[in-house]
C-alpha positions as CSV (number, residue, x, y, z in Angstrom):
1,M,-13.9,-12.8,-6.5
2,S,-13.9,-16.4,-7.5
3,A,-16.8,-17.6,-9.6
4,P,-18.8,-20.5,-8.1
5,G,-19.8,-23.6,-9.9
6,A,-17.7,-25.6,-12.3
7,A,-14.8,-23.3,-12.4
8,A,-14.4,-23.4,-8.6
9,R,-14.7,-27.2,-8.7
10,E,-12.0,-27.4,-11.2
11,L,-9.7,-25.2,-9.1
12,G,-10.4,-27.4,-6.1
13,T,-9.6,-30.5,-8.1
14,A,-6.3,-29.0,-9.2
15,G,-5.4,-27.9,-5.7
16,R,-6.1,-31.0,-3.7
17,A,-3.4,-32.5,-1.5
18,L,-3.4,-35.7,0.5
19,G,-0.9,-35.9,3.3
20,V,0.0,-38.2,6.1
21,R,0.5,-36.4,9.4
22,P,3.3,-37.2,11.8
23,A,1.1,-39.4,13.9
24,G,0.2,-41.3,10.7
25,W,3.9,-41.9,9.9
26,V,4.4,-43.3,13.4
27,V,1.4,-45.6,13.0
28,L,2.7,-46.7,9.6
29,A,6.2,-47.4,10.9
30,L,4.8,-49.3,13.9
31,G,2.5,-51.5,11.6
32,V,5.3,-52.3,9.1
33,T,7.8,-53.1,11.9
34,A,5.4,-55.3,13.9
35,T,4.3,-57.2,10.8
36,S,7.9,-57.7,9.5
37,A,9.2,-58.7,13.0
38,G,6.2,-61.1,13.5
39,W,6.9,-62.9,10.1
40,A,10.6,-63.1,10.9
41,L,10.1,-64.5,14.4
42,G,7.0,-66.6,13.5
43,W,5.1,-64.7,16.1
44,L,1.5,-64.6,14.8
45,E,0.2,-62.3,17.5
46,L,2.8,-59.7,16.5
47,V,1.7,-60.1,12.9
48,A,-1.9,-59.6,13.8
49,L,-1.0,-56.5,15.8
50,G,0.9,-55.0,12.8
51,A,-2.0,-55.9,10.5
52,A,-4.5,-54.2,12.8
53,V,-2.4,-51.1,13.0
54,L,-2.1,-50.9,9.2
55,A,-5.8,-51.5,8.9
56,V,-6.4,-48.4,11.1
57,L,-4.2,-46.3,8.8
58,A,-6.0,-47.7,5.8
59,A,-9.4,-46.8,7.3
60,A,-8.1,-43.3,8.0
61,L,-7.1,-42.9,4.4
62,A,-10.5,-44.2,3.3
63,F,-12.2,-41.6,5.6
64,T,-10.5,-38.7,3.8
65,L,-11.2,-39.9,0.2
66,G,-14.2,-39.2,-1.7
67,R,-15.5,-36.3,-3.8
68,Q,-16.0,-32.9,-2.3
69,P,-18.6,-31.2,-4.6
70,Y,-18.1,-27.7,-3.3
71,A,-18.4,-24.4,-5.1
72,V,-16.5,-21.8,-2.9
73,D,-16.6,-18.0,-3.2
74,L,-14.3,-15.6,-1.3
75,R,-15.7,-12.1,-1.0
76,L,-14.2,-8.9,0.4
77,S,-16.5,-6.0,1.4
78,A,-13.9,-3.7,0.0
79,R,-10.5,-4.0,-1.7
80,R,-9.2,-0.7,-0.3
81,V,-9.8,0.7,3.2
82,V,-8.1,3.2,5.4
83,V,-6.3,2.3,8.6
84,G,-8.9,1.7,11.3
85,E,-11.9,1.2,8.9
86,R,-13.9,-2.0,9.1
87,A,-13.0,-4.7,6.5
88,L,-15.1,-7.8,6.2
89,G,-14.5,-11.0,4.4
90,A,-17.0,-13.8,3.6
91,V,-16.6,-17.4,2.5
92,V,-19.6,-18.9,0.8
93,V,-19.6,-22.6,0.3
94,R,-22.3,-24.4,-1.7
95,N,-22.8,-28.1,-2.2
96,A,-22.9,-28.3,-6.0
97,G,-23.7,-32.0,-6.0
98,A,-27.1,-33.8,-5.7
99,G,-26.1,-35.8,-2.6
100,P,-25.1,-34.7,0.9
101,A,-21.5,-33.5,1.5
102,L,-19.6,-34.6,4.7
103,P,-18.4,-32.1,7.3
104,A,-15.1,-30.5,6.7
105,R,-12.8,-27.8,8.1
106,L,-12.2,-24.5,6.2
107,E,-8.9,-22.7,6.5
108,L,-8.4,-19.1,5.3
109,P,-4.9,-17.4,5.5
110,V,-5.2,-13.7,6.4
111,G,-1.8,-12.2,6.2
112,A,0.4,-14.0,8.6
113,A,-2.5,-15.4,10.5
114,E,-5.0,-18.1,9.6
115,A,-8.8,-18.3,10.3
116,A,-10.4,-21.7,10.7
117,F,-14.1,-22.6,10.4
118,V,-16.1,-25.8,10.8
119,L,-18.1,-26.5,7.7
120,P,-21.1,-28.6,8.6
121,A,-22.6,-31.4,6.5
122,L,-24.5,-29.8,3.5
123,P,-27.4,-31.3,1.7
124,G,-27.5,-31.2,-2.1
125,G,-27.7,-27.6,-3.2
126,G,-27.2,-26.4,0.4
127,E,-25.1,-23.3,1.2
128,H,-23.1,-22.1,4.2
129,E,-21.5,-18.7,4.8
130,E,-18.8,-17.7,7.2
131,V,-18.0,-14.0,7.9
132,L,-14.8,-12.7,9.4
133,A,-13.5,-9.3,10.4
134,I,-10.0,-8.5,8.9
135,P,-7.7,-6.4,11.2
136,T,-6.9,-3.0,9.7
137,A,-4.9,-1.5,12.6
138,R,-1.8,-0.8,10.5
139,R,-1.0,0.2,6.9
140,A,-0.4,-3.0,4.9
141,V,-1.2,-5.1,1.9
142,I,-3.0,-8.1,3.4
143,A,-3.1,-11.3,1.4
144,V,-6.5,-13.0,2.0
145,G,-6.8,-16.6,0.8
146,P,-6.8,-19.0,-0.7
147,V,-9.7,-20.9,0.9
148,R,-8.9,-24.5,1.6
149,S,-11.2,-27.3,2.7
150,V,-9.6,-29.8,5.0
151,R,-10.8,-33.3,5.8
152,G,-9.2,-35.7,8.2
153,D,-9.8,-38.8,10.2
154,P,-10.9,-38.7,13.8
155,L,-7.5,-40.0,15.0
156,G,-5.6,-37.2,13.2
157,L,-3.5,-39.6,11.0
158,V,-4.3,-38.3,7.6
159,R,-5.2,-34.9,6.2
160,R,-6.6,-34.0,2.8
161,A,-6.7,-30.3,1.7
162,M,-8.3,-28.8,-1.4
163,T,-7.7,-25.3,-2.6
164,W,-10.7,-23.5,-3.9
165,T,-10.0,-19.8,-4.5
166,D,-7.2,-17.4,-5.5
167,V,-5.5,-15.0,-3.2
168,H,-7.1,-11.6,-2.8
169,E,-5.2,-8.5,-1.8
170,L,-6.7,-6.0,0.7
171,Y,-5.0,-2.6,0.7
172,V,-5.0,-0.8,4.1
173,H,-4.2,2.7,3.0
174,P,-2.5,5.2,5.3
175,R,-4.6,7.7,7.3
176,T,-4.7,11.2,5.7
177,V,-5.7,14.6,7.0
178,R,-7.6,17.1,5.0
179,L,-5.6,20.3,4.5
180,A,-7.1,23.7,4.1
181,A,-8.1,24.9,0.7
182,R,-5.0,26.2,-1.2
183,A,-3.0,24.6,1.6
184,A,-2.1,27.9,3.3
185,G,-0.6,29.2,0.0
186,L,1.8,26.4,-0.4
187,L,0.0,24.2,-2.9
188,H,-2.1,26.5,-5.0
189,D,-1.2,29.4,-7.2
190,L,-4.1,30.6,-9.4
191,E,-1.9,32.4,-11.9
192,G,1.1,30.1,-11.7
193,R,4.5,31.3,-10.7
194,P,6.3,33.9,-12.8
195,A,9.4,32.4,-14.3
196,R,12.5,34.0,-15.9
197,D,11.4,32.8,-19.3
198,V,10.0,35.6,-21.4
199,T,7.1,35.1,-23.7
200,T,4.9,37.2,-25.9
201,A,1.6,36.3,-24.3
202,D,0.9,35.5,-20.6
203,L,-0.3,37.2,-17.4
204,A,2.8,38.8,-15.8
205,F,3.9,41.9,-17.6
206,H,7.7,42.1,-18.1
207,A,8.8,44.9,-20.5
208,L,8.4,46.5,-23.9
209,R,10.4,45.8,-27.0
210,E,10.4,46.7,-30.7
211,Y,8.0,45.0,-32.9
212,L,9.4,42.0,-34.9
213,P,7.8,40.4,-38.0
214,G,5.4,37.7,-36.8
215,D,4.5,39.4,-33.5
216,D,0.8,39.4,-32.6
217,R,-0.5,43.0,-33.2
218,R,-2.9,42.6,-30.3
219,H,0.2,43.1,-28.0
220,V,1.2,46.3,-29.6
221,H,1.5,49.1,-27.0
222,W,0.1,52.0,-29.1
223,R,0.8,54.8,-26.6
224,S,4.5,53.9,-26.4
225,S,4.6,53.4,-30.1
226,A,3.2,56.9,-30.7
227,R,5.7,58.4,-28.2
228,T,8.8,56.7,-29.7
229,G,7.7,56.6,-33.4
230,T,8.5,52.8,-33.4
231,L,6.0,50.0,-33.0
232,M,6.5,48.6,-29.5
233,V,5.0,45.3,-28.2
234,R,4.5,44.0,-24.7
235,Q,6.6,41.1,-23.3
236,Y,5.5,38.9,-20.4
237,E,7.1,36.6,-17.9
238,E,5.9,33.1,-18.5
239,A,3.6,31.8,-15.8
240,R,3.9,28.2,-14.7
241,R,1.4,25.9,-13.1
242,S,2.1,25.0,-9.5
243,H,4.2,21.8,-9.5
244,L,4.5,20.0,-6.1
245,V,7.2,17.5,-5.5
246,V,6.5,15.3,-2.5
247,A,9.7,13.4,-1.6
248,L,9.4,10.8,1.1
249,G,12.5,9.5,2.8
250,S,12.5,5.7,2.7
251,D,15.8,5.0,4.5
252,A,15.0,3.2,7.8
253,R,18.0,4.9,9.5
254,D,16.2,8.3,9.2
255,Y,13.4,7.2,11.6
256,A,13.4,6.6,15.3
257,G,10.7,3.9,15.1
258,A,7.8,2.4,13.2
259,E,5.3,5.1,14.4
260,E,7.4,7.8,12.9
261,V,7.4,6.0,9.6
262,E,3.6,5.7,9.6
263,V,3.1,9.4,10.4
264,A,5.6,10.3,7.6
265,V,3.8,8.1,5.1
266,S,0.4,9.7,6.1
267,A,1.8,13.2,5.8
268,A,3.2,12.5,2.3
269,A,-0.2,11.0,1.3
270,S,-2.1,14.0,2.7
271,L,0.1,16.4,0.7
272,A,-0.4,14.4,-2.5
273,L,-4.1,14.2,-2.1
274,Q,-4.3,17.9,-1.6
275,A,-2.3,18.4,-4.8
276,F,-4.9,16.3,-6.6
277,A,-7.7,18.3,-5.1
278,E,-6.1,21.6,-6.1
279,D,-5.4,20.2,-9.6
280,A,-1.7,21.0,-9.2
281,D,1.0,19.0,-11.0
282,L,2.4,16.4,-8.8
283,T,5.6,14.3,-8.6
284,A,6.0,11.8,-5.8
285,L,9.4,10.3,-5.0
286,T,11.0,8.1,-2.4
287,S,14.7,7.6,-1.7
288,G,14.7,4.6,-4.1
289,A,12.3,5.5,-7.0
290,A,9.5,7.6,-8.3
291,L,6.0,6.7,-7.2
292,P,3.0,6.5,-9.7
293,A,1.2,9.8,-9.4
294,G,-1.4,9.4,-12.1
295,S,-4.3,8.9,-9.7
296,P,-4.9,9.0,-6.0
297,R,-5.6,5.3,-5.9
298,R,-2.4,4.3,-7.6
299,L,-0.3,6.6,-5.4
300,L,-2.0,5.3,-2.2
301,D,-1.5,1.7,-3.3
302,A,2.2,2.4,-3.8
303,L,2.5,4.1,-0.4
304,T,0.8,1.2,1.2
305,R,3.4,-1.2,-0.1
306,L,6.3,1.1,0.9
307,Q,8.6,-0.3,3.6
308,P,11.7,1.7,4.5
309,T,15.0,-0.2,4.2
310,P,18.5,0.7,5.6
311,G,20.8,2.3,3.1
312,A,18.0,3.5,0.7
313,G,19.5,7.0,0.7
314,G,19.2,10.0,2.9
315,V,17.5,13.4,2.5
316,V,20.4,14.8,0.5
317,A,20.1,12.1,-2.1
318,L,16.4,12.6,-2.0
319,A,16.9,16.4,-2.7
320,H,19.1,15.6,-5.6
321,A,16.4,13.5,-7.1
322,A,13.8,16.2,-6.5
323,A,16.1,18.8,-8.1
324,Q,15.9,16.8,-11.4
325,V,12.1,17.4,-11.6
326,E,11.5,20.1,-14.3
327,R,9.4,23.1,-13.5
328,A,9.0,22.3,-9.9
329,S,7.7,25.2,-7.8
330,L,7.6,23.6,-4.3
331,V,9.5,20.6,-2.9
332,V,8.4,19.0,0.4
333,L,10.8,16.6,1.9
334,V,9.2,14.2,4.5
335,C,11.6,12.5,6.9
336,G,12.0,11.3,10.4
337,A,13.6,12.7,13.6
338,A,16.9,10.9,13.1
339,V,17.8,13.1,10.2
340,P,20.6,15.6,11.3
341,V,20.0,19.3,10.9
342,R,23.1,19.5,8.8
343,D,21.6,17.1,6.3
344,L,18.5,19.3,6.0
345,R,20.7,22.3,5.4
346,A,22.6,20.5,2.7
347,A,19.4,19.2,1.1
348,G,18.0,22.8,0.9
349,A,21.3,23.9,-0.8
350,V,20.9,21.2,-3.4
351,L,17.5,22.4,-4.7
352,P,17.5,25.0,-7.6
353,V,17.1,28.7,-6.8
354,G,13.5,29.8,-7.1
355,V,12.1,26.4,-5.9
356,R,10.6,26.7,-2.4
357,A,11.9,24.0,-0.1
358,V,10.0,22.7,2.9
359,A,10.9,19.8,5.1
360,V,8.2,18.0,7.2
361,R,10.1,16.3,10.0
362,V,8.3,13.7,12.1
363,A,9.5,13.6,15.7
364,G,7.3,11.7,18.1
365,D,8.9,13.1,21.3
366,V,8.7,16.9,20.7
367,G,6.5,17.4,23.7
368,E,3.0,18.7,24.4
369,A,0.5,19.5,21.6
370,S,0.9,23.2,22.0
371,A,4.6,22.9,21.0
372,R,4.2,20.3,18.2
373,A,4.0,22.5,15.1
374,D,7.5,23.8,15.5
375,V,8.6,25.7,12.3
376,R,12.1,27.2,11.8
377,R,14.4,28.2,9.0
378,V,17.5,26.0,8.3
379,G,19.5,27.5,5.5
380,A,17.3,27.6,2.4
381,M,14.9,25.0,3.9
382,T,11.8,25.7,6.0
383,V,11.6,22.9,8.5
384,A,8.3,22.0,10.1
385,T,8.5,19.5,13.0
386,I,5.3,17.5,13.8
387,A,4.6,14.8,16.3
388,A,1.3,13.5,14.9
389,L,-0.6,13.7,11.6
390,G,-3.1,16.1,13.1
391,D,-0.2,18.7,13.5
392,L,0.3,18.9,9.7
393,P,-2.3,21.5,8.8
394,R,-1.1,23.9,11.4
395,A,2.6,23.3,10.5
396,L,1.9,24.1,6.9
397,R,0.1,27.3,7.8
398,A,3.1,28.3,9.9
399,A,5.5,27.4,7.1
400,A,3.6,29.6,4.6
401,R,4.1,32.6,6.9
């Protein structure tokens, strides 16, 4: 938010621009031509016409000059909203001078569009506020600002613009759906997953072995030691925390349309937020790079900026990247309907043995709601096909079975 007062006035001074509009250039050319031709031909009437036209342009210039003693503040009701939530912006203009300020026009770029307001004449110390609703129908990062005040002459010959604020970014996060606690057994494992690594202290019992110097005597199995005549200690399989890898395909060729992309992004965001809620370890990937998974806000910001591009890499390359994540227990590949079944089979074969592989495939034309949560086995991969974000919880429950 920009600070009002002197700082805003300085920014306005630095951002002022005086420009002659196309009609002004025509008037200037007409005045110069008429005056020059009149002098050359000795035609005083033509000289007078040219001088009159140039005088009109000079008056237009004088109309736009003068000090604009504004202090302008651009405010957003929130910097981050979810698709469909209400987002408001407000432009507050105060006349920081002692005398009255002339009317002006305010322009505020909002994404690719531009809002325009009429700023009335303000007395010294007077204030005017304009409020606008910012469209949030789709996931996007919307640039709001800068606020410009524009003054021009009544004939539209000259335009003077002054920039008063910085650009603010509004993040429209993807929609998410709340998954059931423990995500139907896919995202939560209270005792971790037993691994093949053997340790001397954990939860999953593995075997007994002879005592070695340095072993903790609390793990001595006295009954077996008495039976064999040799000190025996317990060995355990090392338990690991659940580690979810959410891998979102970002190759535009994997999706049949923009709606599939939005559902896929929302599904990936829902899985990631559930991992945060379950306090599970999380790694988030796209076809091109890793996503910041340190906090829900950072991850959602990154997903909001994500735009699929052709040639970013298919699901097999995505599975190769997921396979490099150490100690992963579950990999969920999120992709579109254009991904062939053979690629899903190949992606499942790429992942390490012992890592559960699930693919969430978004297909907007799978039919009625009763048939949307289609789950089937494709090689080592469990493939859940959904048509809308609301199908995700049921698909995960079916995949867990």
